[in-house]
N, C-alpha and C positions, 0 to 999 in steps of 0.2 A: 372604371372602378372608383368608388367614392371613399372607401375606408378599409383599414386592416387593423384588427385587434387581436392580440395574443390573449386568449382566455385562460390558458393553463399551459403546463409544459407540453401537452400533446394536442391541444385544440387551438386553431386559428379561425377567427370569423372574418370573412371577407364580405364587404358591402358593395354590391354592384348597383349601378344606375344606368338608365337608358331611356330613350325617348318613347319607347313603346310600353314601358313598365306601368303606365297608368291603367292598362287593361290586362295586366298580368293576373292570372287566376288566383283566387284567394281561398281555395278549399282548405289549405293548411294541412293539418294532420301529418301523414307520412308521405306527402306528395313528392314524386320523383321528377327530376328535371335532367336534361342532358347538358353537359359542358363539353365544348370542343376547344381543346387547349391550343395556344399559339404554337406556330412552327418554330423551328430552331432559330430562325432569323427574326422572330418576333411578330411576323405577319400572321394573318388569319386565313384559314381555309375558306374558300368561296363555296358555300352550299346554297346560294340563292337567298341569303339572309336579307338582301336589299331588294328582292324581286317579289312583288306582291302576288304574282301568279304562282310562284313556287310556294310562298307562304300559305296561300289559300288552298293549294292542292296538297300540302303536306309532303312534298317530294324531297325534302331536305336529306333524308337518310339515304335514299337511292343515289342522290348526287354525291354525298359524302363517300359512299362505298365505291363509286366509280372514279373518284379522284386518283391520280397517280400517287404512289406512296409518299413521295417527297412533298406533296401538297395536301396530304390528309392528316390533319391534326388529331392527336389522341382523343378518343371519345370516352367520357366517363359519366357514370350516373351518380347524382347526389340528391340530397333531400332539401327542400325549401325549409329553412329554419324560421324565417319570418319575411313577410312581404308587406310593403306599405305603398299601395298604388298612388295615394295622394301625393307622396313625396318622391315617387318613382324610385323606390329603394327595395333591394332584395338582399337578404342575409343568407349566406351559405357557410356552414361550419365544416372545416376541413380537419382531418386527423393528420398530424405530422409526426414523424419519428425517423430513426436513423436509416431505415431501409425503405423510405417512402417511394411510392410509384410516381408516375408523371404528375398527377394532380397534387399530391402531397408536396412534391418537390417544388411545383409551381407556387403553391401557397406559402411555402417557406420564404420565398423571395418576393412575394407579391407586394406591389407598391401602388399607391394612388396614381391613377392615370393609365395603368395598364389595361389591356382589353382581352377578352376572349368571347367566344360565341356561346350563347345560352339558348337552348330550345326548351320552352316551357308552355304552360297552358294559357289560353286566351279566355278571359272571363266572359267574353261575348259569345263564345262557342258553346254548343250544347255538350261538348265533350270536355268542358273545363275541369271536370273532376277526374280526368284520366290520370293514372299513376298512383291511385290510392289503394292500399292493401289493408286498411283498418275497416273491418266489417263486423262489428260486434252484434248486430241485430238487436234483439231484446235484452241481451246480457248486460247486467250491471255489476257483476262480480268478475273482475278482470285481472289477468296476470300479464305483465309485459317483461320481457327478458332480452338482453342483448349485450353486445360488447360496445367498444367505443364508436365503431362505425354506425351503430344503430342509435347512439345517444341523441343525435339531432332529431331523428324521426320520433323517438320516444318522447322527447321534450315537446315536440309539436302536437303529438296526440294528447299528452297530459294537459297541456294548456287549453285544449278544446273541451275538456271534460268538467262537469260540475260535481257538486257534493252528492248527487244521486248515485254516483258510482263508488263501489267498494274496490279499491285499487291496491295491488301489490306490484312493485317494480324492483327489478334487480338489473344493475348496469355494471359490467366489469370494465375497468379502465386500467391503464398501465400503472399509474401511481395514485396515491390518495389525493395529491394536489390537483388531479384531473376531475374531481367531483365538481360539477357545475351547479349553479343556482337555477332552479326551475320554478316558475310561479304557479303553484298548485294549492288546492285546499289542504289545510293542515291535517285532514283525516287520511290523505293519501300516504301510503307507506313506501317511501322511495329509499332504496339501499344502494349505495355505491360500493363496489367491491374492488379492492386494490389487487391487481394481479401480481405485482412484484416479480419474483423469480419463478413463480409457478407456471405451468404450461397454460397456453392460451385456452380459456374456457373452463379450466378446472375449478376456479372459485365460483363461477356462475353455475356449473353443474351441481356443486355441493349445495349452493344456496337454494336452487330450484328443487332439488331432491328433498331437502329438509322442509321446504315450504309445502311440498306435496304431501309429505308424511303428516304434517300438522293440519292439513286441510282436506283430509280424506273424505269428510262428509260432503264437501263441495264437489269434489271430483267424482264421488259415487253418483251424485245426482246428475252429473254431466256425462255419465258413462253411455257407451253405445250399447244397443240391445244384444250384440254378440261380439265375440273376439274379432278384431280387425287385423288383417295382414297388411304389412307395409312393404312396398318394393324396396329392395336393397340398392338404393341409388349410389352410384359411384360419383362422389362429389368432385373428383378430379376430371370427370368427363361430362356429366350431366348437370343440368340446372336444377338446383334444389329450391323450389319455389311453389307455394300454393297459398292463395288467400281466398278461402271459401266465401261465397256471398252471404249477405245477411240472412239469418235464420232465427228460429225460436230457441230459447234456452237461457238458463241463468248465468252460465259461465262461458268465458271466452279467453283464449290465450293468444298472444302475439309475440313471436320470437324471431329475432333477426341478428345477423352478424356473420361470423366465419362459418362456412358451410358445414364442416364436420361437427362443430359445436352445436349448430342448429339441428343437425340430423340427430345427434344424441339426445338433446332435450326433447325434441318432438317424439322420438321413440319412447322415451321414459314416460311422457304424459299419455301417449296413445296406447302403447302396448303394456307398459309397466303399470300404469294407473287406470287404463281402460277408458280414458276420455274419448268421446266421439270425435273422430278426426275432422268432422265438419265444424268443430268448435275450436280448432287450432290453426292459426295462420302462421306460416313459417317462410322466411326469406333468407336464402344463402347469399348474402351481399358479396362475399369474396371467399377465396380459398387461401390457405397458408401457401406462401410462395408467390401469391399474386395479391398485392397489397391494397387494391382498390376495386370498387364496383365499376365494371367495364360495360361495354355496349351489350 
């Protein structure tokens, strides 16, 4: 680890470095990576990270699953915030709070020199864009909405877009002090919503509902030809995740964060407003009672 920076009361940026980061994938956007946290004694799980045969075959996950529990470090999914192959640097933003899970707790005490295992894309591979859920296709009118766990992915997406996009963004965070600076064109409308004492997702639901009411013309043009039925997903049991592939259309929505919140926002856009579900990507990163994106 090369650096630790407290960005706000609930965000910590950790900068990692490693000898292989010169070929780390640079797709950016909302690309996912896997972190395998250190064991209680500070040592690392052996998933073949130093074995070229295992690396080439991509067998690390099978090896991790077969490790005895006491040698299997917690596996969590995070987003690349920024990568600099020339300097062999990788930034990952962590959410930290009073009931943080293993990764958040690790980030709270992170210090230069500590290590963990990172599984990420190889720029030399044909699959270096694996882990991307941003697929707007021809759309240039876009809506992005999420909670603090989605903020790094939203920031990565926004910094890849140019002024040809007409963008509205709503990000719910614990406090007003958690609003971060994102380098975007001045025409992008980025709104940070303070949660405060309200229920998780309430401020975001109100903001998206109000936005939809004020942009009925856009959503009408993005409507499906007939009413769409949505399966009643039990977010405590099933994965709530769908990122439709690129397609034709003016409008595209990307929603991520706590699963029940994401489910409600998607249902409002698709069933309440009639938006074609092929134009809505949604990712349930976590569930209340489980504080982080897991395997």
